[in-house]
Structure formats: structure tokens, C-alpha cells
N, C-alpha and C positions, 0 to 999 in steps of 0.2 A: 543868701551866698551857699547856705545849706543845703536848699532845694535843687541847685544846678548839680551838687556831688551825688545826689542820690540815685540809687538806681530803682527804677521802676519794674517791681516784681511780676506786674501782669503781662507786660512786654517777654520777659522768660520763659513764661508758661505757653507761649505761642509757638515756640521753636518746634518745627517737628523736624525728624530724622530725613535724610535724603532716602528714597525709594530706591530700593534695588531693582535691576532688571529681573522680570520673572525668565527662570529657565524655559526652554522649549523643549518638551519631552521628546518631540519626533527627532530633533537633534541628537539628542542624546541617545535614543533608541537607534538612530543610524550609526552612531559611533561604535556601541555595542554589537550590533548586528555584522559591523565591518571587522571587528576584532574576532567575534567568533567565526566570522569568513575564512578569515586568514588561518586561523588555528584548525579549521576544518577542511582546508582546502585540499589535503591528501585524500578526503572523501569525497568523490566528485559530487554527488548530490549535496552534501553539506555544504561546501564551499559555493556551489552554485545557489542554493535557496539562501544562505543568509547572504551572501554578496549581493542576490538581486534585492532582496528585501532592504538592506542598507542603501542602495542606490534609491529606491523608492521613497525611503522614509527622510533621506537627505533632501530629494527634491520636495517632498511635501512641506518639510519645515521651511523653505525659504523664504525668508519674510523683505519684502520692499526691494526685489531683484539684487538681493546680497545672501550669501550666506554666511552665518555666525558662525563661530569658533568650531563647535562641536559637530554642527551639519558638514561644514568642510572636511574636517578631520575623519568623519563618517564616511562620506563621499570617496574620500581617497583611499582609506582601509578597505572599502567595499571593493574598489575597482582592483586593488592589488589583490585582494581575495581571489576574485574573478581569473585575474591573471594567472595566479598561482594555480587555479583549479584547470584552467587551459593548459598548461604546462605539463602537469601531472598526468592530465588525460591524454595529452599527445604523448609523453612517454610511454603509458601503458599500452596505448594501442600501437606505438611503434615497436615496443619488445615484442608484443605479442604476435606482431607481423615478422619481424626477424626469426622469431622462435620456428614459426610456419615455415619460413622460406628456408632456414636451416636444416630445418627435418626433411626437407626435398618435396614439401608441398607447395602448391602453389593455389591460384585463385581458382 
């Protein structure tokens, strides 16, 4: 009867902790590039370069036809950075053309 209530210590030593998912470094790089792309979108080349790199890293980190959390966030922030860069570029070109036309110049 005492043998049924005893705990076998050999069974307890074989317990293994669950394995954590390994973080995808490309997805993290995509997120960082997307954030830097948004911050540097006022500089035409900064937003363009970092936004493009963020999209490339997000696409390279895609696993099994799915994006993980950081890759999806990196893709979205990179696209936002590119859109902001395009808006800033259009505003700069538009304001330059308006000044030229207001000064009486033309094409």
C-alpha cells in the first residue's frame, strides 16, 4: 500500500520545459527598418531606402506562406514610411513649381 502512494523521482527528472519559438531576426529587422523609414520620411532618400529595405526583409522572413507578428508589423510600417515619403516628395515638388509659376517663370 505504501508503494502506490510513493512518487518515483526518476519520472520527475525527465520533465523538460516547453521550447520557445525562435525569434526571426529578419522580421525584427523589417520592423526596425519600417520605424526608421517613418521617422526619416521627411528626408526623401532616408524614407525610400529604409522603407524599401523593410519590405524586402519582411518578404524574406515569411515562413510557410504566413507572416509572423514582427514581419507583418514591419511590412505595414515600411509601407507607411514609403507613403509618407511620396507625400513629402510631392509636396516639395508641388511647392517648388508653385513658387516658380508665382514668380512669373514657366517651363
